[in-house]
C-alpha positions in Angstrom: 12.3 20.3 35.0 16.0 19.1 33.6 14.8 15.4 33.4 11.1 14.2 32.3 12.2 11.1 34.0 9.4 9.4 36.1 11.4 7.5 39.1 8.6 4.4 39.9 7.9 4.9 44.2 6.2 1.3 43.8 4.6 -1.4 41.7 1.2 -3.6 42.4 0.5 -6.2 39.5 -3.0 -6.3 39.1 -3.4 -9.4 36.9 -0.5 -11.7 35.3 -2.3 -13.7 32.2 -1.4 -15.7 29.5 -0.1 -13.0 26.9 -0.3 -9.5 29.2 0.1 -8.7 32.4 -0.9 -5.1 34.1 1.1 -3.2 36.3 0.0 0.2 39.2 3.1 2.1 39.2 3.4 4.9 42.0 5.6 7.6 40.1 7.5 10.6 41.2 7.2 13.0 38.7 9.8 15.8 37.7 8.1 18.7 40.0 8.4 15.9 43.0 4.8 14.8 43.0 3.3 11.7 43.0 1.0 10.1 40.4 -0.3 6.8 39.3 0.7 4.9 35.4 -1.6 2.0 34.6 1.0 -0.2 32.5 0.1 -3.3 30.1 3.5 -5.4 29.9 3.5 -7.2 26.8 6.2 -9.4 25.4 6.2 -8.0 21.8 4.8 -9.0 18.4 5.2 -9.3 14.8 3.8 -8.7 11.9 4.4 -9.5 8.2 3.7 -7.8 5.0 3.3 -10.8 2.5 3.3 -10.1 -0.9 2.3 -12.8 -3.6 4.5 -13.0 -7.3 0.9 -11.6 -8.3 1.9 -8.6 -6.4 -1.7 -8.8 -3.6 -1.3 -8.9 -0.2 -2.1 -12.4 2.6 -4.0 -11.0 4.8 -6.2 -13.1 7.4 -10.1 -12.0 8.6 -10.4 -12.4 11.8 -13.3 -11.7 14.8 -11.6 -9.2 17.2 -13.4 -9.8 20.7 -12.0 -6.3 22.2 -13.6 -4.4 19.0 -16.7 -6.7 19.4 -16.0 -7.5 15.1 -14.6 -9.1 12.2 -11.8 -7.3 10.9 -8.9 -8.1 8.0 -5.2 -7.7 8.6 -1.8 -8.4 8.1 -0.7 -11.8 10.1 0.5 -11.5 13.4 1.4 -12.6 16.7 3.2 -12.4 19.8 7.2 -13.2 20.1 7.3 -16.5 22.8 9.7 -15.8 25.6 13.2 -15.8 24.1 12.7 -16.4 20.4 13.9 -14.3 17.6 10.9 -12.2 16.0 12.3 -12.8 12.3 12.0 -16.8 13.5 8.3 -15.4 15.1 7.1 -13.7 11.7 8.2 -16.9 9.7 6.0 -19.5 12.0 3.1 -17.0 12.6 3.0 -16.3 8.2 2.8 -20.3 7.9 0.5 -20.8 10.8 -1.8 -17.9 9.2 -1.6 -18.3 6.1 -0.2 -22.1 4.6 2.8 -19.9 3.1 6.8 -20.6 4.0 9.5 -18.0 2.5 12.9 -17.8 2.2 13.0 -13.7 2.0 12.2 -12.1 5.0 13.4 -8.5 5.5 12.7 -6.0 8.8 10.9 -3.1 8.0 10.7 -1.5 11.4 10.0 -1.9 14.6 7.4 0.6 16.9 5.9 0.8 20.0 2.0 0.3 19.5 0.3 2.6 22.3 3.8 3.9 24.3 0.5 6.1 26.4 0.2 2.8 28.5 1.8 -0.3 27.2 5.6 -1.9 26.5 4.4 -3.8 22.9 7.5 -3.5 21.0 6.2 -4.8 17.1 8.5 -5.6 14.6 7.1 -5.6 10.6 8.6 -7.6 7.8 8.3 -8.2 4.5 7.9 -11.4 3.2 8.2 -12.3 -0.9 9.0 -15.2 -2.7 5.9 -17.2 -1.0 5.8 -21.0 -0.9 2.4 -22.9 -0.4 3.1 -25.6 2.1 0.9 -29.1 1.8 1.8 -29.5 5.6 1.7 -25.9 6.9 1.6 -25.1 10.8 -1.6 -25.8 12.4 -3.0 -22.2 14.2 -3.3 -21.8 17.9 -6.3 -24.0 19.2 -8.3 -20.9 19.5 -7.4 -18.9 16.6 -9.7 -19.2 13.4 -9.2 -17.4 10.4 -9.7 -16.8 6.8 -7.2 -16.2 4.3 -7.6 -13.1 2.3 -5.9 -12.1 -0.8 -6.0 -8.7 -2.0 -4.6 -5.9 -4.7 -4.2 -2.3 -4.0 -7.5 -1.3 -4.5 -9.1 -4.0 -2.8 -6.8 -3.0 0.5 -7.5 1.2 -0.2 -11.0 0.2 0.0 -11.4 -2.3 2.9 -9.5 0.7 4.7 -12.4 3.4 3.2 -14.7 0.6 4.9 -13.1 0.2 8.3 -12.1 -3.5 7.6 -8.8 -2.8 7.6 -8.9 -0.5 11.1 -5.7 -1.6 13.0 -2.6 0.4 12.8 0.0 -1.9 11.8 -2.3 -3.3 9.1 -3.3 0.1 7.4 0.9 0.9 7.8 1.4 -2.1 5.9 -1.1 -1.3 2.7 1.0 2.8 2.8 4.0 0.7 2.9 2.8 -1.4 0.0 2.1 1.8 -1.8 5.0 3.1 -1.6 7.1 0.2 -2.8 4.9 0.2 -5.9 5.1 3.7 -6.6 9.1 3.3 -6.2 8.9 0.7 -9.3 
């Protein structure tokens, strides 16, 4: 098998919602056989590692229906059509935490679950945070509590599985690395 590419023979849209689209592709495998692939199409998202002047990280506590529990995670959100991810990051930071920054740096972009989804997540670091008197309002169906944690508290929340999503675990490990390099 010279090529590992799977050629799409047919695509059927099963669901087209507000955030995701679910398609089922019939594909021809490299060996010539046919198979099906269930794919979640997603517009992409951003997440922000927001570090305060006191070396605390701003996070949000939010109920996540797919998990049926409340977790703590870094501010994040969906990229709107034709929106620059950096603008999305600044907007999500302000909507979810009430803080703005002029110091937003792109760290990494990665696919969250390439086995079944095309979501590309862009992670930024925000420093020099400024509390806004009249911040952007959160989405009407979004309810969050702002949480400030130090590195030890963040590690404890990981241990307790309160921080349990990949982007936030990555953020805490990145923060540990930044602190170690000081």
